[in-house]
Backbone as a ProteinNet text record, in pm:
[ID]
protein_1_A
[PRIMARY]
MSKRRWTIVVVPQGSSATKIFEFSQTALKLIGSVAVAALAVVLLLGYATVRRSVDLARADRLERENVQLSSDLDQLGGRLSSLRDIVARLEEQDSRLRLLANLEPIDPQVHAAGIGGPRPAASPEGSDRADLVRVDLNALIRRANLLGSSFREVGDSLTLHNERLAATPSIMPTSGWLSGAFSRMRAHPILHTARPHEGIDVTAPMGTPIEAPANATVIQTGWESGYGNMVVLDHGFGIVTKFAHASRILVRVGEKVKRGDRIAQVGNTGLATGPHLHYEVHVNGRAVDPRRYILPGVVTD
[TERTIARY]
-5639	-5699.5	-5739.4	-5862.6	-5911	-5844.3	-5825.2	-5762.7	-5851.7	-5784.3	-5859.2	-5908.2	-6037.1	-6096.5	-6142.8	-6144.8	-6185.9	-6312.7	-6406.9	-6536.3	-6554.2	-6590.7	-6617.5	-6764.4	-6838.1	-6980.7	-7000.1	-7062.4	-7088.9	-7237.8	-7272.9	-7414.3	-7441.9	-7508.7	-7536.2	-7653.5	-7667.6	-7783.4	-7905.5	-8018.9	-8144.4	-8180.7	-8248.2	-8303.5	-8217.5	-8099.2	-8010.9	-7969.1	-7942.8	-7906.1	-7764.7	-7746.9	-7614.2	-7524.5	-7401.7	-7305.4	-7200.1	-7170.5	-7072.7	-6961.7	-6838.4	-6720.5	-6634.4	-6597.1	-6510.4	-6377.8	-6270.6	-6135.6	-6055.1	-5975.1	-5883.1	-5762.8	-5686.5	-5568.4	-5465.3	-5451.8	-5355.9	-5395.7	-5528.2	-5575.7	-5550.9	-5573.4	-5549.7	-5402.9	-5315.3	-5172.9	-5134.7	-5195.6	-5166.6	-5216.2	-5337.7	-5393.7	-5307.3	-5263.3	-5178.2	-5047	-4988.8	-4861.5	-4877.5	-4987.4	-5014.4	-5035.4	-5108.4	-5134	-5004.7	-4918.2	-4789.9	-4705.2	-4703.2	-4625.5	-4678.7	-4811.8	-4873	-4839.6	-4845.5	-4812.2	-4667.3	-4577.6	-4435.9	-4415.7	-4485.6	-4474.1	-4524.6	-4638.6	-4693.1	-4595.4	-4535.9	-4440.1	-4316.9	-4266.5	-4149.5	-4179.2	-4298.9	-4336.3	-4352.5	-4410	-4426	-4291.5	-4199	-4064.3	-3992.3	-4003.7	-3937.1	-3994.2	-4126.5	-4189.4	-4142.9	-4143.2	-4099.2	-3951.7	-3868.2	-3724.4	-3699.2	-3775.3	-3758.5	-3798.9	-3908.1	-3951.6	-3844.2	-3787.4	-3682.4	-3560.6	-3521.2	-3405	-3428.1	-3549.3	-3578.5	-3572.9	-3630.1	-3627.4	-3484	-3405.3	-3265.7	-3187.2	-3209.3	-3140.7	-3178.6	-3305.5	-3350.2	-3284.9	-3278.7	-3216.4	-3067.3	-2997.7	-2855.7	-2831.3	-2920	-2904.5	-2917.8	-3017.7	-3034.3	-2912.4	-2862.2	-2743.8	-2622.1	-2608.8	-2496.1	-2505.3	-2626.4	-2644.7	-2607.4	-2653.3	-2620.9	-2471	-2410.2	-2267.1	-2187.8	-2230.9	-2163.8	-2172.3	-2289.1	-2305.8	-2217.4	-2213.9	-2129.8	-1982.4	-1938.2	-1798.9	-1764.8	-1860.1	-1837.9	-1818.8	-1907.3	-1895.7	-1766.1	-1732.3	-1609.4	-1487	-1491.7	-1381.2	-1362.4	-1474.2	-1465.5	-1408.5	-1450.6	-1398.7	-1251	-1211.3	-1069.7	-986.1	-1039.8	-968.4	-948.7	-1055.5	-1043.6	-943.9	-947.3	-857	-712.2	-689.7	-554.4	-503	-591.5	-551.1	-516.2	-596.7	-570.7	-437.3	-413.6	-287.6	-169.5	-184.8	-77.1	-46.4	-152.7	-130.6	-64.6	-105.5	-44	103.7	136.5	276.7	359.7	301.8	371.3	390	285	294.3	395.9	399.6	495.5	638.1	664.1	799.1	839.8	747.6	779.5	800.6	716.8	731.4	863.7	903.8	1030.3	1148.1	1139.4	1244.5	1247.2	1128.1	1121.5	1174.8	1154.8	1200.3	1344.5	1412.8	1552	1566.4	1469.2	1472.9	1479.4	1541.8	1548.4	1408.7	1368.1	1237.8	1236.6	1120.3	1106.2	1111.9	1194.6	1207.8	1071.9	1036.7	908	892	1002.9	994.3	953	991.3	948.8	798.7	747.1	602.7	533.9	591.5	530.6	536.1	635.1	645.9	526.1	453.5	332.9	227.5	241	142.7	156.1	280.7	312.6	237	305.8	242.6	188.9	183.1	130.5	-20	-73.1	-217.6	-267.5	-389.5	-441	-461.1	-455.3	-474.8	-616.3	-633.4	-764	-867.7	-985.7	-1095.9	-1224.3	-1339.3	-1465.8	-1474.3	-1547.8	-1547.3	-1573.6	-1681.1	-1715.5	-1607.1	-1557.3	-1452	-1325.8	-1290.3	-1170.4	-1178.8	-1293.7	-1310.6	-1297.8	-1355.8	-1345.1	-1199.8	-1125	-984.6	-903.2	-931.7	-859.9	-887.3	-1011.6	-1046.3	-973.7	-967.4	-899.3	-750.4	-688.2	-545.3	-522.1	-604.2	-589	-609.7	-708.4	-735.5	-619.4	-565.1	-449.9	-329.4	-310.7	-199.2	-214.9	-336.7	-361.7	-341.7	-379.3	-359.3	-210	-128.8	15.2	76.1	31.4	83.4	42.1	-81.7	-127.9	-47	-15.9	66.2	205.5	261.1	391.9	386.6	279.2	263	248.2	170.1	152.8	284.9	368.2	500	586.8	578.8	658.7	612.4	480.8	429.1	472.9	473.4	520	667.2	745.6	887.6	906.8	827.2	833.9	795.3	687.1	643.1	749.5	813.3	918.9	1036.3	1073	1185.7	1155.3	1032.9	995.4	986.6	933.8	926.7	1065.7	1156.8	1294.6	1358.2	1331.2	1387.2	1334.3	1202.8	1144.8	1203.5	1221	1280.1	1423.2	1496.2	1633.6	1635.8	1543.8	1537.9	1502.5	1406	1365.3	1478.5	1571.4	1681.7	1806.9	1804.4	1921.1	1923.6	2032.3	2040.2	2055.2	1941.5	1943.7	1923.4	1911.4	1893.5	2002.3	2032.3	2123.7	2053.3	2117.8	2048.6	2013.1	2079.7	2049.8	2074.1	2015.1	2036.7	2161.5	2240.2	2364.7	2455.5	2584.5	2677.7	2792.6	2843	2948.2	3078.2	3132.2	3256.9	3370.4	3343.2	3447.8	3410.3	3500.6	3470.3	3522.7	3471.8	3519.4	3662.4	3750	3889.4	3952.6	4035.8	4107.6	4216.5	4261.5	4364.7	4360.5	4356.6	4359.7	4416	4450.7	4502.4	4386	4384.1	4275.9	4284.7	4171.4	4177.3	4213.8	4197.6	4228	4355.6	4365	4479.3	4601.5	4580.4	4687.4	4770.3	4702.4	4768.7	4694.1	4765.8	4702.8	4622.9	4496.2	4410.5	4293.5	4231.4	4118.3	4000.7	3926.1	3800.4	3690.3	3628.1	3538.4	3395.3	3378.8	3246	3254.6	3143.3	3141.2	3095.8	3138.1	3095.5	2999.7	2886.3	2786.7	2769.2	2816.8	2805.5	2663.8	2607.3	2470.4	2456	2357.1	2336.4	2308.2	2347.6	2322.1	2171.9	2141	2001.2	1928.7	1995.8	1931.3	1895.3	1773.6	1733.9	1822.4	1851.3	1918.5	1814.4	1798.7	1692	1750.4	1675.5	1717.5	1716.2	1825.4	1830	1756.7	1712	1639	1578.9	1492.4	1433.2	1542.6	1529.8	1636.8	1591	1681.8	1665.1	1781	1750.9	1855.9	1928.7	2060.9	2137.5	2237.4	2259.7	2353.3	2327.8	2331.7	2322.1	2413.8	2445.1	2523.7	2656.9	2743.7	2871.7	2979.3	3058.5	3173.6	3290.8	3406.7	3524.1	3549.2	3568.7	3593.6	3465.2	3365.5	3239.7	3139.3	3160.4	3063.3	2931.7	2819.9	2689.7	2666.1	2638.7	2624.1	2508.8	2460.2	2353.7	2399.9	2374.8	2408.7	2280.2	2255.1	2136.3	2176.8	2100.1	2118.5	2003.7	2037.3	1935.1	1910.5	1981.6	1971.5	2052.4	2060.6	2135.2	2281.6	2332.5	2473	2503.7	2401.2	2421.8	2400.2	2500.8	2494.3	2535.8	2462.3	2497.8	2526.4	2613.8	2656.8	2649.2	2600.4	2578.9	2645.9	2741.4	2821.9	2811.6	2859.6	2868.7	2731.2	2629.6	2494.5	2487.3	2401.3	2376.7	2269	2184.2	2074.9	2036.8	2013.3	1971.5	1821.1	1747.3	1600.8	1545.5	1630.6	1583.9	1654.6	1604.8	1666.2	1694.4	1781.9	1821.6	1699.9	1688.4	1577	1461.2	1462.7	1352.1	1360.4	1243.5	1235.1	1211	1287.8	1270.4	1252.2	1188.7	1170.1	1245.2	1265.1	1335	1264.2	1339.2	1283.7	1250.7	1250.1	1224.1	1342.6	1313.3	1420	1482.3	1615.1	1685.7	1777.2	1816.1	1906.5	1906.3	1991.9	2007.6	2156.3	2186.2	2325.7	2386	2513.2	2585.1	2734.9	2812.9	2959.4	3026	2958.4	3014.6	3127.8	3218	3332.4	3438.2	3522.6	3627.7	3568.5	3519.9	3457.8	3499.2	3523.3	3561.3	3440	3322.4	3200.8	3082.9	2962.1	2843.8	2839.6	2834.9	2823.3	2784.7	2746	2714.8	2825.9	2880.3	2971.2	2888.8	2882.8	2792	2871.5	2855.5	2926.1	2827.9	2870.9	2796.8	2892.7	2853.2	2934.3	2854.4	2918	2855.2	2936.9	2873	2940.6	3068.3	3059.1	3170.5	3276.4	3258.4	3358.5	3300.3	3377.2	3331.2	3334.4	3226.7	3218.3	3174.9	3195.1	3156.8	3004.8	2945.9	2798.7	2738.7	2818.1	2763.6	2731.6	2786.2	2753.5	2606.6	2546.5	2408.8	2307.4	2355.4	2262.3	2216.8	2085.1	2030.6	2046.6	2081.1	2100.4	1975.6	1994.9	1884.7	1794.7	1827	1741.4	1807.4	1750.4	1800.2	1680.4	1706.8	1599.2	1567.7	1445.1	1405	1433.9
-1885.6	-1899.5	-1761.4	-1753.4	-1625	-1591.8	-1459.2	-1417.5	-1451.1	-1500.3	-1537.4	-1411.1	-1419.8	-1308.6	-1357.4	-1264.5	-1296.3	-1220.4	-1293.7	-1233.1	-1236.3	-1122.9	-1112.6	-1077.6	-1161.7	-1142.5	-1096.6	-982.3	-928.2	-938.6	-1018.6	-1039.4	-969	-855.4	-781.8	-843.2	-812.5	-857.2	-773.8	-829.2	-758.3	-769.7	-666.6	-671.4	-600.9	-556.1	-487.2	-582	-524.7	-606.8	-657.9	-773.8	-835.1	-761.2	-737.6	-667.1	-763.7	-749.6	-838.3	-752.8	-787.7	-716.3	-815.5	-777.4	-862.9	-790.6	-866.2	-811.2	-906.2	-844.5	-927.8	-961	-1062.4	-1104.1	-991.7	-917.2	-806.1	-698.4	-669.1	-567.6	-608.5	-740.6	-789.8	-777.6	-808.2	-796.6	-651.5	-560.9	-419.9	-372.7	-416.4	-378.7	-433.4	-559	-620.9	-547.6	-509.1	-436.5	-303.2	-233.5	-105.8	-123.1	-229.2	-253.8	-282.6	-364.9	-397.9	-272.8	-190	-66.1	26.3	36.8	123	72.6	-60.5	-118.6	-90.1	-101.4	-73.9	70.8	161.4	302.6	327.2	265.7	281.4	229	112.1	54.1	142.6	195.3	281.8	408.4	467.7	586.3	556.6	440.7	402.1	381.3	315.3	291.1	422.7	512.2	641.3	718.6	712	782.3	725.2	590.2	524.7	555.3	548.7	574.4	716.4	811.1	950.1	966	898.1	906.2	848.2	733.7	669.8	761	820.7	908.9	1030.1	1086	1201	1163.1	1045.1	1000.1	975.1	914.7	887.2	1016.7	1113.1	1241.4	1310.4	1301.9	1363	1294.5	1159.3	1083.8	1116.7	1124.1	1157	1296.6	1389.2	1524.9	1526.9	1451.8	1444.6	1378.4	1270.6	1203.3	1295	1375.3	1468.6	1573.8	1621.5	1718.1	1654.9	1529.4	1460.1	1432.6	1392	1365.7	1492	1603.5	1730.5	1764.6	1739.8	1765.2	1672	1543.8	1446.8	1484	1529.5	1570.2	1690	1783.4	1898.2	1853	1761	1709.9	1633.3	1549	1470.7	1562	1668.1	1763.9	1828.3	1862.7	1920.7	1822.9	1696.7	1595.2	1569.2	1568.2	1549	1663.7	1784.4	1898.3	1881.9	1837.1	1812.1	1700.5	1595.1	1483.3	1525.8	1615	1665.1	1739.2	1818	1889.6	1791.4	1685.9	1585.6	1516.2	1476	1409.1	1502	1630.9	1727.8	1737.4	1738.2	1743.5	1615	1502.3	1375.5	1371.5	1431.6	1436	1519.9	1630.3	1711.1	1631.7	1560.4	1478.3	1366.7	1309.5	1203	1254.4	1376.3	1433	1445.3	1489.6	1500.8	1363.2	1266.4	1131.8	1068	1092.6	1035.5	1094.2	1221.4	1279.9	1214.6	1193.6	1127.1	984.7	920	781.9	774.3	889.4	895	851	891.5	861.4	992.6	986.3	1104.7	1136	1264.6	1299.2	1272.2	1241	1219.6	1354.7	1362	1486.5	1528.3	1657.2	1703.9	1670.8	1668.4	1634.2	1488.9	1404.1	1263.6	1254.7	1331.9	1336.8	1388.7	1495.4	1553.4	1456.5	1368.6	1272.2	1179.9	1173.8	1091.5	1144.1	1274.1	1331.1	1264.3	1245.6	1164.6	1196.8	1190.1	1197.1	1333.3	1363.6	1492.4	1497.9	1618.3	1635.4	1583.7	1531	1482.8	1596.9	1564.4	1665.7	1720.1	1841.5	1906.6	1819.7	1815.1	1735.3	1804.3	1752.3	1815.6	1837.1	1941.1	1985.9	1872.6	1796.7	1690.7	1585.2	1542.8	1442	1493.6	1619.7	1679.6	1681.7	1720.4	1723.8	1584.8	1487.1	1349.6	1302.5	1337.3	1298.4	1364.9	1491.7	1561.5	1497.3	1462.8	1395	1261.9	1188.8	1058.8	1074.6	1175.8	1199.5	1235.7	1326.3	1366.3	1248.2	1165.6	1050.3	952.5	923.9	833.5	890.6	1021.6	1085.9	1071.4	1093.8	1082.5	939.4	843.4	703.2	673.5	724.3	700.4	769.7	894	964.2	892.7	840.4	766.3	638.1	569.8	448.9	481.8	594.4	637	666.8	733.5	761.6	633.4	538.8	411.9	340.7	338.8	276.5	349	482.7	561.2	537.3	532	507.6	370.7	269.8	137.5	142.1	216.6	230	299.4	405.5	475.3	382.2	305.2	211.7	108.6	53.7	-45.3	17	140.5	206.4	235.9	286.6	316.4	189	82.2	-45.3	-94.3	-88.2	-129.4	-41.2	89.6	182.4	150.5	124.2	89	-41	-138.2	-265.4	-244.6	-157.1	-129.6	-61	35.3	101.9	3	-85.8	-184.4	-281	-299.3	-392.5	-325	-192.2	-120.4	-125	-174.7	-187.1	-50.4	13.7	154.5	177.1	71.4	90.6	14.6	63.1	-10.3	-137.2	-252.7	-379.8	-399.7	-328.4	-346.6	-216.4	-204.2	-85	-106.2	-4.7	-14	101	85.8	192.3	135.6	219.4	177.1	161	39.2	11.4	-28.9	-43.9	-80.1	-31.4	43.6	101.4	12.7	37.7	-31.1	14.8	-80.5	-45	-145.5	-93.6	-183.4	-260.8	-207.7	-276.4	-223.7	-316.9	-278.3	-393.7	-366	-470.3	-546.9	-679.8	-761.3	-761.8	-739.6	-728.6	-858.3	-972.5	-1101.3	-1160.8	-1160.1	-1222	-1130.5	-1000.3	-901.8	-901.9	-920	-911.8	-809.9	-751.4	-653.6	-727.8	-695.8	-759.2	-665.4	-681.9	-594.5	-615.8	-508.6	-519	-476.9	-576.7	-552.8	-521.3	-468.3	-430.4	-334.5	-322.1	-239.4	-326.2	-287.3	-357.2	-267.9	-326.6	-254.2	-329.7	-268.8	-332.4	-314.5	-425.8	-424.4	-536.8	-528.7	-634.5	-769.2	-876.2	-1011	-1030.6	-1087	-1116	-1002.2	-886.7	-775.4	-819.3	-789	-835	-776.5	-859.9	-816.9	-823.7	-712.2	-704.3	-687.1	-741	-727.9	-580.4	-528.9	-387.3	-355.9	-460.4	-440.5	-573.2	-570	-692.3	-782.9	-913.4	-1004	-1148.9	-1236	-1380.8	-1434.7	-1518.7	-1579.4	-1683.3	-1666	-1760.2	-1843.2	-1804.4	-1883.7	-1858.4	-1964.5	-1953.4	-2059	-2040	-2141.4	-2088.4	-2182.9	-2148.3	-2129.5	-2022.2	-1999.7	-1957.6	-2015.5	-1988.8	-1838.6	-1792	-1650.8	-1570.9	-1600.7	-1525.4	-1583.1	-1708.3	-1771.9	-1795.3	-1782.7	-1796.1	-1674.7	-1700.4	-1588.6	-1614.2	-1504.4	-1506.1	-1422.2	-1472.6	-1397.6	-1376.2	-1250.1	-1214.4	-1166.1	-1208.8	-1160.5	-1065.1	-938.4	-836	-813.7	-884.6	-857.7	-734.9	-707	-590.8	-596.3	-717.8	-734.4	-703	-682.8	-644.5	-765	-794	-903	-847.8	-884.9	-842.5	-964.2	-942.6	-1053.4	-1007.4	-1096.6	-1064.8	-1175.4	-1136.5	-1237.6	-1224.8	-1331.5	-1342.2	-1354.2	-1397.7	-1406.4	-1514	-1488.8	-1589.4	-1687.6	-1640	-1725	-1680.9	-1779.4	-1752.1	-1778	-1685	-1693.4	-1723.5	-1740.4	-1763.7	-1886	-1931.6	-2047.8	-2012.8	-2090.7	-2066.6	-2074.7	-1979.9	-1975.7	-1889.5	-1847.9	-1767.3	-1624.2	-1566.2	-1427.5	-1339.1	-1231.4	-1139.2	-998.1	-914.1	-774.3	-686.6	-562	-468.5	-462.5	-484.7	-480.2	-617.1	-723.6	-858.6	-904.9	-970.7	-1021.3	-1146.5	-1145.5	-1259.4	-1330	-1261.7	-1323	-1237.8	-1280.5	-1205	-1184.1	-1069.1	-1035.1	-1136.9	-1172.8	-1265.8	-1237.4	-1333.4	-1318.3	-1447.1	-1518.6	-1642.4	-1610.7	-1708.7	-1687.1	-1605.2	-1537.8	-1454	-1319.5	-1310.2	-1187.3	-1162.7	-1037.4	-1001.4	-974.8	-965	-938	-938.3	-929.6	-931.5	-809.9	-839	-731.9	-793.6	-708.3	-750.9	-704.3	-797.3	-760.5	-762	-646.1	-626.5	-585.4	-662.1	-635.2	-613.1	-529.1	-508	-530.7	-617.6	-646.3	-606.9	-532.5	-490.8	-549.1	-636.2	-704.9	-772.9	-836	-913.2	-832.2	-702.5	-616.3	-556.3	-567.4	-514.4	-362.2	-299.3	-153.4	-115	10.4	57.7	59.2	-18	-20.9	115.9	204.4	335.5	419.5	384.1	455.8	436.6	327.3	295	328.2	345.5	371	516.6	537.1	672.2	737.8	865.4	933.5	925.4	890	887.2	766.4	673.4	555.3	438.4	396	280.2	195.7	71.5	-16.2	10.9	-21.6	-4.6	-131.5
-8201.1	-8068.5	-8019.3	-7964.8	-7916	-7784.4	-7755.4	-7631.1	-7513.8	-7403.8	-7283.3	-7214.9	-7166.7	-7095.6	-6958.4	-6863.2	-6728	-6694.5	-6634.5	-6600.6	-6449.8	-6394.9	-6251	-6236.1	-6165.7	-6142.7	-6000.1	-5981.2	-5848.3	-5823.7	-5723.7	-5691	-5560.2	-5564.9	-5440.7	-5366.9	-5240.4	-5163.5	-5201.1	-5182.2	-5211.4	-5359.1	-5407.8	-5543.7	-5646.2	-5605.7	-5700.4	-5811.1	-5927.4	-6043.3	-6027.5	-6081.4	-6080.9	-6177.7	-6135.5	-6219	-6268.1	-6396.2	-6460.1	-6516.9	-6481.7	-6532.8	-6608.9	-6730.9	-6811.9	-6834.7	-6815.7	-6834.8	-6921.8	-7003.6	-7080.8	-6992.9	-7031.3	-6954	-6948.4	-7054.7	-7058	-6958.8	-6954.1	-6860.6	-6716.2	-6686.7	-6550	-6510.8	-6605.6	-6575.8	-6546.9	-6628.6	-6608.1	-6472.2	-6438.9	-6308.5	-6195.1	-6211.9	-6108.4	-6092.6	-6206.8	-6200	-6129.9	-6165.6	-6101.4	-5951.6	-5915.2	-5772.5	-5697.5	-5757.6	-5693.9	-5678.5	-5786.1	-5780.1	-5672.3	-5667.6	-5565.9	-5425.8	-5408.5	-5277	-5239.6	-5339.7	-5313.6	-5272.3	-5344.3	-5309.5	-5168	-5135.3	-5000.4	-4895.8	-4922.2	-4826.5	-4811.1	-4924.9	-4918.1	-4839.4	-4869	-4793.9	-4644.9	-4615.9	-4475.2	-4407.2	-4480.6	-4423.5	-4400.9	-4501.5	-4487	-4368.2	-4352.6	-4240.5	-4107.3	-4099.7	-3975.7	-3948.4	-4053.7	-4037.7	-3989.5	-4046.9	-4004.6	-3858.1	-3820.2	-3680.2	-3588	-3630.8	-3549.9	-3540.4	-3655.7	-3655.9	-3567.3	-3574.5	-3491	-3342.6	-3311.2	-3171.5	-3125.8	-3215.4	-3181.6	-3162.8	-3253.6	-3241.1	-3111.1	-3075.3	-2950.5	-2830.9	-2837.5	-2727.8	-2717.6	-2834.8	-2833.1	-2778.7	-2812.8	-2761.5	-2610.1	-2560.2	-2414.9	-2349.8	-2414.9	-2360.6	-2361.9	-2469.4	-2475.6	-2366.1	-2340.4	-2232.8	-2099.1	-2077.5	-1952.7	-1942.5	-2057.1	-2058.5	-2027.3	-2083.9	-2055.7	-1907.7	-1849	-1705.8	-1624.3	-1665.8	-1594.5	-1605.1	-1723.2	-1740.6	-1653.3	-1641.2	-1553.7	-1408.6	-1363.8	-1226.7	-1207.6	-1308.3	-1298.1	-1297.5	-1379.2	-1379.5	-1243.3	-1178.8	-1045.2	-944.4	-953.3	-861.3	-886.2	-1013.6	-1045.1	-990.1	-995.9	-939.8	-790	-721.1	-576.9	-549.8	-634.1	-615.9	-638.6	-736.5	-758.6	-635.6	-571.5	-451	-338.7	-326.2	-222.1	-247.1	-373.3	-406.7	-379.8	-412.8	-387.1	-237.2	-154.4	-8.7	40.5	-16.1	22.6	-16.7	-131.1	-172.5	-75.6	-26.8	73.7	203.1	244.2	364.3	345.7	226	196.9	210.4	165.2	177.4	323.9	409.2	552.3	614.9	577.2	633	590.6	467.7	421.2	500.1	535.1	618.2	756.2	814.4	945.6	939	824.4	808.1	758.5	755.9	710.7	565.8	482.7	339.7	262.6	145.5	60.9	5.5	10.6	-48.4	-198.2	-250.8	-395.3	-465	-567.6	-643.2	-699.8	-687.5	-743.5	-891	-965.6	-1107.3	-1126.3	-1030	-1037.5	-1014.5	-916.4	-896.7	-1023.4	-1080.2	-1200	-1316.5	-1317.1	-1427	-1431.5	-1319.7	-1319.2	-1412.7	-1450.6	-1542.8	-1677.9	-1722.6	-1840.3	-1966.7	-2081.3	-2211.8	-2248	-2377.5	-2422	-2413.4	-2416.7	-2424	-2558.2	-2564	-2692.1	-2789.9	-2920.3	-3024.1	-3017.2	-3075.1	-3072.5	-3141	-3085.6	-3138.2	-3100.7	-3145.6	-3107.9	-2957.9	-2919.2	-2780.6	-2682	-2704.6	-2610.4	-2603.4	-2721	-2725.1	-2660.5	-2685.6	-2628.7	-2477	-2423.4	-2278.2	-2219.1	-2286.1	-2236.7	-2239.6	-2345.9	-2354.9	-2244.5	-2216.9	-2110.8	-1975.4	-1950.2	-1825.2	-1815.1	-1927.2	-1928.3	-1897.4	-1959.1	-1934.2	-1788.1	-1734.2	-1593.9	-1500.2	-1529.4	-1443.7	-1446.9	-1565.2	-1575.4	-1501.1	-1510.6	-1440.2	-1289.2	-1239.7	-1095.9	-1048.6	-1131.2	-1094.6	-1081.3	-1176.8	-1169.5	-1047.2	-1019.8	-902.5	-773.6	-770.8	-652.5	-634.5	-744.3	-735.4	-682.6	-728.1	-679.4	-530.2	-487.3	-344.4	-264.1	-318.6	-248.1	-228.9	-331.7	-321.5	-219.8	-220.4	-125.8	17.8	39.1	174.1	225.8	135.9	178.2	217.2	139.9	172.1	306	330	458	572.5	551.4	655.5	687.5	583.1	605.2	680.5	641.9	707.1	853.9	880.9	1019.5	1103.1	1042	1114.8	1150.5	1051.2	1077.5	1183.6	1176.7	1275.1	1415.1	1424.9	1555	1608.6	1517.7	1559.6	1607.1	1536.3	1578.4	1715.6	1735.5	1865.2	1976.1	1944.9	2045.7	2077.3	1982.1	2000.7	2055.6	2073.1	2123.3	2275.8	2336.9	2484.4	2549.4	2576.3	2616.5	2765.6	2845.1	2989.5	3065.2	3186.6	3274.6	3322	3306.9	3337.2	3483.2	3573.8	3715.6	3789.6	3907.1	3989.4	4074.5	4088.3	4164.5	4128.7	4153.5	4119.6	4037.4	3950.1	3858.9	3936.1	3934.5	4007.3	3914.7	3787.7	3692.8	3554.4	3490	3360.1	3247.7	3127.9	3007.8	2980.3	2949	2924.2	2830.3	2741	2650.3	2723.9	2838.9	2915.5	3058.2	3155.3	3296.1	3377.1	3501.8	3590.4	3649.5	3633.5	3686.9	3838.2	3911.2	4057.8	4127.7	4063.5	4125.8	4066.7	3931	3864.8	3866	3889.1	3893.8	3766.2	3654	3524.2	3439.3	3345.4	3256.5	3149.3	3136.8	3037.9	3007	2890.4	2855.6	2950.6	2975.4	3049.6	2952.7	2890.2	2777	2817.7	2936.1	2981.8	3097.2	3168.9	3289.8	3406	3527.6	3648.7	3725.6	3765.4	3845	3976.2	4081.9	4213.3	4266.3	4318.7	4370.3	4471.4	4560.6	4659.2	4592.4	4660.1	4611.9	4585.8	4468.1	4432.8	4363.6	4345.4	4274.6	4132.4	4085.5	3951.3	3840.6	3742.9	3620.1	3508.6	3438.3	3338	3197.9	3099.1	2959.4	2920.3	2864	2827.6	2697.5	2625.3	2499.6	2457.6	2356.6	2304.4	2248.6	2274.7	2232.4	2240.1	2194.6	2207.7	2290.5	2387.4	2470.6	2385.4	2368.9	2284.8	2365.8	2493.3	2574.1	2721.1	2800.5	2946	3007.2	3135.3	3204.1	3255.9	3290.3	3352.8	3246.6	3265.5	3179.4	3266.9	3240.6	3322.3	3331.9	3454.1	3479.1	3492.5	3410	3412.8	3512.5	3555.2	3642.4	3568.1	3638.1	3573.1	3482.8	3356.2	3263.5	3166.5	3107.7	3008.2	2889	2767.6	2647	2566.4	2527.6	2449.8	2310.8	2210.9	2073.3	2041.2	2017.3	1991.4	1842.6	1757.9	1615.1	1579.1	1448.6	1398.9	1441.7	1467.3	1504.7	1649.6	1734.9	1875.1	1966	2050.1	2147.3	2283.4	2390.1	2525.8	2612.4	2711.4	2798.9	2944.1	3032.8	3174	3256.3	3341.3	3411	3562.2	3632.3	3778.4	3844.9	3772.1	3828.9	3936.3	4034.4	4137.5	4091.5	4000.3	3951.6	3810.4	3723.6	3586.2	3575.6	3517	3513.1	3374	3275.2	3137.9	3081.1	2964.8	2899.2	2752.9	2692.9	2554.8	2462.2	2369.6	2275.2	2319.7	2444.3	2496.9	2443	2411.3	2367.9	2489.5	2500.3	2612.1	2556.9	2637.2	2602	2701.1	2660.3	2748.2	2883.5	2991.9	3126.7	3184.3	3100.5	3153.4	3238.9	3349	3436.4	3375.6	3367.9	3307.3	3406.9	3514.9	3613.8	3740.2	3838.9	3963	3990	4047.5	4076.4	4172.7	4146	4233.2	4227.7	4276.1	4272.3	4226	4134.6	4081.1	3984.4	3966.7	3878.8	3948.7	3872.8	3929.6	3966.8	4091.7	4139.1	4282.6	4316	4453.4	4541	4480.5	4555.3	4460.4	4512.4	4425.3	4331.9	4204.2	4104.5	3970.2	3879.5	3743	3650	3575.1	3466.3	3337.9	3271.2	3157.3	3033.7	2925.5	2801.1	2686.7	2592.9	2468.7	2351.6	2258.7	2140.7	2015.9	1927.5	1801.7	1686.8	1610.7	1499.4	1546.2	1664.2	1716.9	1788.6	1800.9	1865.1	1991.7	2103.4	2231	2227.9	2276.6	2284.3	2424.9	2459	2591.7	2603.8	2696.7	2711.2	2740.9	2802.6	2838.7	2714.9	2599.1	2475.1	2437.5	2484.8	2447.4	2557.4	2680.9	2792.1	2787.8	2781.1	2778	2914.9	2920.1	3049.3	3136.2	3262.3	3357.4	3344.6	3250.4	3232.9	3303.1	3415.6	3488.8	3527.6	3559	3602.9	3748.9	3787	3926.8	4005.5
[MASK]
+++++++++++++++++++++++++++++++++++++++++++++++++++++++++++++++++++++++++++++++++++++++++++++++++++++++++++++++++++++++++++++++++++++++++++++++++++++++++++++++++++++++++++++++++++++++++++++++++++++++++++++++++++++++++++++++++++++++++++++++++++++++++++++++++++++++++++++++++++++++++++++++++++++++++++++

C-alpha cells in the first residue's frame, strides 16, 4: 500500500496562480508536534511572565504593608506606653481608695504579677515587635482586670460603710436635758428598788417630737408594761433602739424611717414621774450607753 499523502490547494483571489502543497502523513505529524511544542513553550513563557508580574506586585504590596505595619506598631507602642502610665496612676489611686475603704492595699508585687510570663524568644524584627506588643497588651488587660476587681471591692466596702454610718444612732432623739444616765444598777424613782437603767432619760415638754436617730425599720410599737407607749427601731448591723413613755406614736410596724423622721411625741405614759423620753440602744442584744453613739453637739431641733 502506498503511503497516504495530503494535498493543500491554495486558491488566491484575482489572477494569481493556484498553489498546491503536498505533504506526507509523517511530515504532517512532525509539523503538528512542532506546533504543539511551540505552543507549550509560548504558554510556559507566558505563565512565567504573568507569575513574575504577580510575584513582583505581591512583593511590592507586602513591602507597603510591612511599612504600614511598622508604622502601626510604632503608634500602638506609643499608645501602650501612655496606657501603662494611666494604669500605674490608677494603681496609685486604688491604693489610696483602699485605705479610705479600710482595706489592705494590694501588694505592688501582685500588681506586677499582672505582667506575667516571660518575654518571647528572639525572632525577626517585625515579628518580635508584634510579640512584644501582644505581651504588653495582655499584661495591661490583666492589670486592668485586677484594678476592676479592686475598685468593686472598694465600692462594696464604702457602700457598706455608708450604710453602717446611716444606721448608727448618732443624734439625740429629742431636744431637752439629760435627767437620767445609763447605769447597770440604780434606785428606781417610783419602785424604790435597785435595778438596771438600760438607757438615758431626756426631760422635755409634753408633745416634743421624738425623731429617729438613724435609718431603720420599725419593728415594734404599742404599750409595754413600765415603758408605756413605746417604739422599737431595727437599724441593722445588730443595732436596735427603743423609745419609751411616748404620749403619741407616729409610725407603724414595718415602716422605713430615716434619721430625723418623727416617730413619736414625748409623754409620761407607763412608770414615769413626768414627761420625758427614755431612750435605749442595744447592740447585738446587749444594752449600751446611748451617749457613746451621739456625736458631740448633734441634737434634734
